[in-house]
C-alpha positions as CSV (number, residue, x, y, z in Angstrom):
1,M,-108.2,-221.4,-135.0
2,G,-106.8,-217.5,-134.2
3,I,-108.8,-217.3,-131.4
4,H,-107.4,-220.5,-129.8
5,A,-103.9,-219.1,-131.3
6,A,-104.8,-215.6,-129.1
7,I,-105.4,-218.0,-125.9
8,E,-102.4,-220.2,-126.6
9,R,-100.1,-216.3,-126.2
10,K,-102.6,-215.3,-123.1
11,I,-103.4,-212.1,-125.1
12,K,-105.7,-211.0,-123.1
13,V,-107.8,-207.8,-125.3
14,L,-108.0,-208.4,-128.7
15,E,-110.1,-207.1,-131.9
16,V,-111.5,-210.0,-134.4
17,C,-112.4,-209.3,-137.7
18,E,-114.3,-211.4,-140.3
19,D,-116.0,-210.9,-143.9
20,S,-119.1,-212.6,-143.4
21,A,-121.5,-210.7,-141.3
22,L,-124.0,-214.0,-140.2
23,V,-120.9,-214.8,-138.0
24,I,-120.7,-211.2,-136.1
25,Y,-123.6,-210.5,-136.1
26,Q,-124.9,-214.5,-134.6
27,L,-121.5,-213.6,-131.6
28,K,-122.6,-210.4,-131.2
29,G,-125.9,-211.7,-130.2
30,E,-127.6,-208.9,-133.1
31,W,-128.7,-211.6,-134.7
32,E,-130.5,-215.1,-133.8
33,T,-128.7,-217.6,-134.8
34,I,-130.7,-220.4,-136.5
35,D,-128.5,-223.0,-138.3
36,P,-128.3,-226.1,-136.2
37,K,-124.7,-226.4,-138.1
38,L,-123.9,-223.4,-136.8
39,F,-125.0,-224.3,-132.5
40,E,-121.5,-225.7,-132.1
41,Y,-119.8,-223.3,-133.5
42,R,-121.7,-220.3,-131.5
43,G,-121.4,-222.2,-128.4
44,L,-117.5,-222.8,-129.0
45,V,-117.4,-219.3,-129.5
46,L,-118.4,-218.0,-126.6
47,E,-117.1,-220.4,-124.7
48,L,-113.5,-219.1,-125.4
49,I,-114.3,-215.4,-125.6
50,K,-114.3,-215.6,-122.1
51,E,-110.6,-215.9,-121.9
52,F,-110.4,-212.9,-122.4
53,D,-110.2,-209.2,-120.6
54,D,-111.8,-207.2,-123.4
55,I,-112.6,-208.7,-127.5
56,T,-114.7,-207.3,-130.1
57,F,-115.9,-208.6,-133.6
58,Y,-116.1,-207.1,-136.4
59,Y,-117.6,-207.0,-139.5
60,L,-114.7,-205.9,-142.0
61,P,-116.3,-206.8,-146.0
62,L,-113.5,-208.6,-147.7
63,N,-112.8,-206.0,-150.6
64,K,-112.3,-203.7,-147.5
65,N,-110.1,-206.0,-146.2
66,Q,-105.7,-205.0,-148.1
67,M,-104.1,-207.2,-145.7
68,A,-106.4,-210.3,-146.3
69,N,-106.3,-209.6,-149.7
70,A,-102.7,-209.2,-150.4
71,L,-102.2,-212.6,-148.2
72,A,-104.3,-214.8,-150.3
73,T,-102.8,-213.5,-153.5
74,L,-99.1,-213.9,-151.9
75,V,-101.0,-217.6,-150.7
76,S,-101.9,-218.2,-154.3
77,M,-98.8,-217.7,-155.5
78,V,-95.8,-219.8,-153.1
79,K,-96.0,-223.8,-153.1
80,V,-95.4,-224.8,-149.9
81,K,-94.4,-228.4,-148.7
82,K,-94.6,-228.4,-145.0
83,Q,-95.5,-226.4,-142.3
84,K,-91.8,-225.7,-141.6
85,D,-91.1,-224.3,-144.9
86,V,-93.4,-221.4,-143.5
87,K,-90.6,-218.2,-142.5
88,P,-92.7,-215.2,-140.9
89,I,-93.5,-212.5,-142.7
90,Q,-92.3,-208.8,-141.3
91,M,-94.5,-206.2,-142.4
92,S,-94.3,-202.3,-141.4
93,I,-96.2,-199.5,-141.8
94,Y,-94.8,-196.9,-143.5
95,E,-96.6,-192.5,-142.8
96,A,-95.5,-190.7,-146.4
97,L,-96.8,-189.4,-148.8
98,A,-97.1,-190.9,-151.5
99,H,-97.0,-189.1,-155.6
100,C,-98.4,-191.2,-158.3
101,Y,-98.9,-188.8,-162.2
102,N,-101.8,-188.4,-163.3
103,I,-101.9,-190.0,-167.4
104,E,-104.6,-187.9,-169.3
105,E,-105.4,-189.8,-172.5
106,E,-105.6,-188.1,-175.8
107,K,-108.0,-189.0,-178.7
108,D,-107.1,-189.9,-182.7
109,D,-108.7,-192.1,-184.9
110,R,-106.5,-194.4,-184.7
111,H,-107.1,-198.1,-184.1
112,W,-105.2,-199.4,-180.7
113,Y,-103.3,-201.5,-183.0
114,H,-102.1,-198.7,-184.5
115,Y,-98.0,-198.7,-185.7
116,I,-96.3,-196.5,-183.5
117,L,-92.4,-196.6,-185.1
């Protein structure tokens, strides 16, 4: 679906990130496609990538893909009735330092539920 969208938008250079090592390495030709159900899909993708001047496939584990994790969280929080209800999300990246407080735990002999007031 993403490759179709890129073709419709006349994108010629594309980087594809996928969290399935199987899919990426089969498309790159590094792993053999054994499952007959995947032959047709692999063939379709190989035909579609001819539309690009340059296309690169990257394996990106899900736990390393912050954007996918953020979007998955957002999707789980919002109910949308129709496609037209969805508004575009504008994102910006700011290169700025962030500071966090480092809090150290103090040990005592009291339980966590000890009344503190």
